C-alpha positions in Angstrom: 23.5 -12.5 26.6 19.7 -11.7 26.8 17.4 -12.4 24.0 14.3 -10.5 24.7 11.1 -11.2 22.6 8.2 -8.8 22.6 4.8 -9.0 21.1 3.0 -5.8 19.9 -0.7 -6.3 19.7 -3.0 -4.8 17.0 -4.6 -2.4 19.7 -1.1 -0.9 20.4 -0.2 -0.8 16.7 -3.4 1.1 16.0 -3.0 3.6 18.8 0.5 4.4 17.6 -0.3 4.9 14.0 -3.5 6.7 14.6 -2.7 10.5 15.0 0.9 10.1 13.6 0.0 9.8 9.9 2.7 12.3 8.7 5.3 10.4 10.8 4.2 7.1 9.2 4.5 8.6 5.7 7.9 9.9 6.4 9.1 6.4 7.3 7.7 5.1 4.2 9.4 7.9 2.2 12.8 7.2 4.0 12.6 3.5 3.2 11.9 4.3 -0.5 14.9 6.5 -0.7 17.1 3.8 1.2 15.8 1.3 -1.3 16.9 3.5 -4.2 20.3 4.0 -2.6 20.8 0.1 -2.4 20.5 0.2 1.4 18.3 -2.7 1.4 17.6 -6.4 0.3 14.1 -7.1 -1.0 13.9 -10.5 -2.6 10.9 -11.7 -4.4 7.7 -12.5 -2.3 6.7 -16.0 -1.9 3.1 -17.2 -2.6 1.5 -20.1 -1.0 -1.5 -21.0 -2.9 -4.3 -23.7 -2.6 -5.4 -25.7 -5.7 -8.9 -26.3 -4.3 -9.2 -22.6 -3.1 -7.5 -20.5 -5.9 -8.7 -17.2 -4.5 -7.0 -17.8 -1.1 -3.3 -17.2 -0.7 -0.6 -16.5 2.0 2.4 -14.4 1.0 5.8 -14.3 2.6 7.8 -10.9 2.2 11.2 -11.2 3.6 13.5 -8.0 3.6 16.4 -6.1 5.1 16.4 -2.4 5.6 19.9 -0.7 6.4 20.6 2.8 7.2 19.3 4.1 10.5 16.6 1.4 10.7 19.1 -1.5 10.3 16.7 -4.5 10.7 15.6 -7.6 8.9 12.4 -9.5 9.1 9.4 -11.1 7.2 5.7 -10.3 6.8 3.5 -13.2 6.6 0.1 -12.0 5.3 -3.0 -14.2 4.3 -5.6 -13.0 1.9 -8.9 -14.9 2.0 -11.6 -12.9 0.1 -14.5 -14.8 1.4 -13.8 -13.5 5.0 -15.6 -10.3 3.8 -18.9 -12.0 3.4 -18.4 -13.5 7.0 -18.1 -9.9 8.3 -14.3 -9.6 8.9 -11.4 -8.3 6.9 -9.9 -10.2 3.9 -6.3 -10.0 5.2 -4.5 -10.9 8.4 -0.9 -10.7 9.1 2.1 -10.9 11.4 5.6 -9.2 11.1 8.7 -10.7 12.7 11.7 -8.5 13.4 15.3 -9.8 13.4 18.2 -8.4 15.3 20.8 -7.3 12.7 23.8 -8.5 14.9 22.7 -12.0 16.0 19.7 -12.8 13.7 17.6 -13.6 16.6 13.9 -12.5 16.2 13.1 -9.9 19.0 9.5 -8.9 18.0 6.2 -10.2 16.6 3.7 -7.5 15.6 0.1 -7.7 14.4 0.7 -6.4 10.9 -2.6 -6.1 9.0 -2.6 -2.6 10.3 0.9 -2.0 9.5 0.4 -3.4 6.1 -2.5 -1.1 5.4 -0.7 1.8 6.9 2.3 1.3 4.7 0.3 0.9 1.7 -1.8 4.1 2.4 1.5 5.9 3.2 2.8 4.9 -0.1 -0.3 6.0 -1.9 -0.6 9.4 -0.4 3.1 10.0 -0.7 2.9 9.3 -4.4 -0.4 11.3 -4.8 1.3 14.4 -3.5 4.4 14.1 -5.6 2.3 13.2 -8.7 0.2 16.2 -8.0 2.9 18.8 -8.0 3.2 18.7 -4.2 -0.4 20.0 -3.8 -2.9 18.4 -1.4 -5.9 19.4 -3.4 -8.2 17.8 -5.9 -11.6 18.5 -7.2 -12.9 14.9 -7.3 -11.5 11.8 -5.5 -12.8 8.5 -6.9 -12.3 5.2 -4.9 -13.1 1.9 -6.6 -13.2 -0.9 -4.0 -14.2 0.2 -0.7 -12.6 -2.1 1.6 -10.1 -1.6 4.5 -7.2 -0.5 2.3 -9.4 2.2 0.7 -10.3 3.2 4.2 -6.8 3.8 5.3 -5.9 5.7 2.0 -8.9 8.0 2.4 -8.1 8.5 6.2 -4.6 9.2 5.5 -5.6 11.9 2.8 -7.9 13.5 5.2 -5.4 13.5 8.3 -2.8 15.0 6.0 -5.1 17.9 5.2 -6.1 17.1 1.6 -8.8 19.4 0.2 -11.3 17.2 -1.8 -14.6 18.8 -3.1 -16.3 15.6 -4.0 -15.9 12.0 -3.3 -17.2 9.3 -5.6 -17.4 5.7 -4.4 -17.8 2.4 -6.2 -17.9 -1.2 -5.2 -19.2 -4.3 -6.9 -21.2 -4.8 -3.7 -23.1 -1.4 -3.5 -23.7 -1.9 0.1 -19.9 -1.6 0.7 -20.0 1.8 -0.9 -22.9 2.9 1.1 -21.1 1.6 4.4 -17.9 3.4 3.4 -19.9 6.6 2.8 -21.6 6.4 6.2 -18.8 5.1 8.4 -15.5 6.3 6.9 -16.3 9.6 4.9 -16.1 12.9 6.7 -19.1 14.8 5.2 -17.8 18.1 6.8 -14.7 18.0 4.5 -16.6 17.7 1.2 -19.2 19.5 -0.9 -20.6 16.0 -1.9 -20.2 12.2 -1.4 -21.9 10.0 -3.9 -22.1 6.3 -4.3 -22.0 5.5 -8.1 -23.3 2.2 -9.6 -21.5 3.1 -12.9 -17.8 2.4 -12.7 -17.5 4.6 -15.8 -18.8 7.6 -14.2 -16.2 7.3 -11.3 -13.2 6.9 -13.6 -14.3 9.5 -16.0 -14.9 12.1 -13.3 -12.1 11.6 -10.9 -8.9 13.8 -10.8 -7.5 11.4 -8.3 -8.6 7.6 -8.8 -7.8 5.1 -6.3 -8.1 1.5 -7.4 -8.1 -0.9 -4.3 -10.0 -4.0 -5.4 -9.1 -7.8 -5.5 -9.5 -7.9 -9.3 -7.4 -10.7 -10.9 -7.6 -9.5 -14.5 -8.0 -6.0 -16.1 -11.5 -4.7 -16.5 -11.0 -1.0 -17.3 -10.1 -0.9 -20.9 -11.7 2.1 -22.4 -8.8 4.7 -23.0 -11.5 7.5 -23.4 -12.2 7.1 -19.5 -8.7 8.6 -18.9 -8.9 11.2 -21.5 -8.9 13.9 -18.8 -5.4 12.8 -17.7 -6.1 11.8 -14.0 -3.7 10.7 -11.4 -4.3 6.9 -10.9 -3.2 5.1 -7.7 -3.1 1.5 -9.1 -2.9 0.0 -5.7 -4.5 -3.4 -6.6 -2.4 -3.6 -9.8 -4.6 -5.6 -12.0 -7.5 -3.3 -12.8 -6.1 -1.5 -15.9 -5.7 -2.9 -19.4 -2.0 -2.8 -20.5 -2.8 -0.5 -23.4 -3.8 2.3 -20.9 -0.3 2.1 -19.2 1.3 2.4 -22.6 -0.3 5.7 -23.1 0.4 7.0 -19.7 3.2 8.2 -17.5 4.1 5.3 -15.3 5.7 5.6 -11.8 6.4 2.4 -9.9 8.0 1.5 -6.5 10.5 -1.2 -7.9 10.7 -1.9 -11.6 11.8 -5.5 -11.2 9.2 -6.3 -8.6 6.2 -5.0 -10.2 6.9 -6.8 -13.5 5.6 -10.0 -12.1 2.4 -12.0 -11.5 0.4 -10.6 -14.3 0.1 -7.0 -12.9 -0.9 -4.5 -15.4 2.7 -3.2 -15.8 3.8 -6.8 -16.3 1.1 -7.3 -19.0 2.3 -3.9 -20.6 5.8 -5.2 -20.6 4.7 -8.5 -22.5 2.5 -6.4 -24.9 5.2 -3.8 -25.6 8.3 -6.0 -25.6 10.1 -3.9 -23.1 10.0 -1.6 -20.1 10.4 1.8 -21.9 6.9 2.8 -20.8 8.1 3.0 -17.2 8.9 6.7 -16.4 10.7 5.9 -13.1 10.3 5.0 -9.5 8.7 7.0 -6.9 12.2 7.5 -5.1 13.6 8.9 -8.5 10.6 11.4 -8.8 11.3 12.5 -5.2 15.0 12.9 -6.0 14.2 14.7 -9.2 15.7 12.1 -11.5 12.4 11.7 -13.5 9.5 13.9 -14.2 5.7 13.7 -15.0 3.2 16.1 -16.4 -0.5 16.3 -17.0 -0.3 15.8 -20.8 -1.1 12.1 -20.3 -2.6 10.1 -17.3 -0.3 9.4 -14.5 -0.3 5.9 -13.1 1.3 4.8 -9.9 1.7 1.2 -9.6 3.3 -0.1 -6.3 4.0 -3.8 -5.9 4.3 -3.5 -2.2 7.8 -3.9 -0.9 8.8 -5.7 2.4 11.1 -2.9 3.3 8.1 -0.6 3.9 6.7 -3.2 6.4 10.1 -3.1 8.2 10.2 0.7 8.2 6.8 1.2 9.8 7.0 -1.9 11.9 10.3 -1.0 13.6 9.1 2.6 14.1 5.9 1.2 15.8 8.0 -1.3 17.9 10.3 1.5 19.2 7.5 3.6 20.2 5.5 0.7 21.8 8.6 -0.3 23.9 9.3 3.4 25.0 5.6 3.6 26.0 5.9 0.2 27.8 3.0 -1.1 25.8 4.8 -4.2 24.6 4.0 -7.7 25.9 7.3 -9.3 26.9 7.5 -13.1 26.4 10.0 -14.3 28.9 12.1 -17.4 28.2 11.0 -17.6 24.6 14.5 -18.6 23.7 15.5 -21.2 26.2 18.3 -23.4 24.8 21.1 -20.9 24.6 24.2 -23.0 25.5 26.1 -24.5 22.6 
């Protein structure tokens, strides 16, 4: 029996995802629906932390995704915030895919791009469903202007969202300027502004993206959300729990998001329950829960390993069909019992 093992490089991953945004989002949607239908196993993530470097961490996300995908695997993703000051991305990652019949790993994929793409796919999928299936907002605000924010913005543009104005804010103003010049598409907007005041961005945005590395909430003033925006709470710890208790709350998985002092976790501790959760994104898609614009709408995705598997297996299949994979011959050598 042959046990092939292939490597998919970041260059190949990027070329496959670029220009196939809708297909990527479709795979994310299907993974959410499979997860809702109990066709998955998604245990807790495991955090490797370093006492002398508390900002750094490496996370393991094991998962199994059934249905048509039928694959298991694990993402191993490192987050080192000081990398940014050195001129390269904070996160690096690999994804291992395991055969469902033998358990043997059959692929290793560069996964920082897959991770960013599945996060962006989740965000834009939620934005569309929370916005009444419309791909149009007056003002898009982006707080935290790194790689994840760039992928979310790019996905919105690739999917044809109409956005009159873009407001950018980052603790490092140069990052907002860089995002404005290198990532934004001025021909698609009436205006693009870099705002030094966070309050201006939050108060003015119909669709607000939070993509920071904040460890504790810093947006506490409820009046900032008085206009009932849609908030994509991607970084999970920017919002005070009181704000969630006064909002519609859509999550990806209730059990997973109530951990690690996320804003939903803090809201659970503050309120003594989970009654503030409106439902999951899959339940919203299936019509099992609803939101309206009488309150802010907050989407808080913990980030499920099944999404990495869904996007990773799709990328793997395309790479092999295009013969863009790197075969590692004799990777498994001792095959006699």
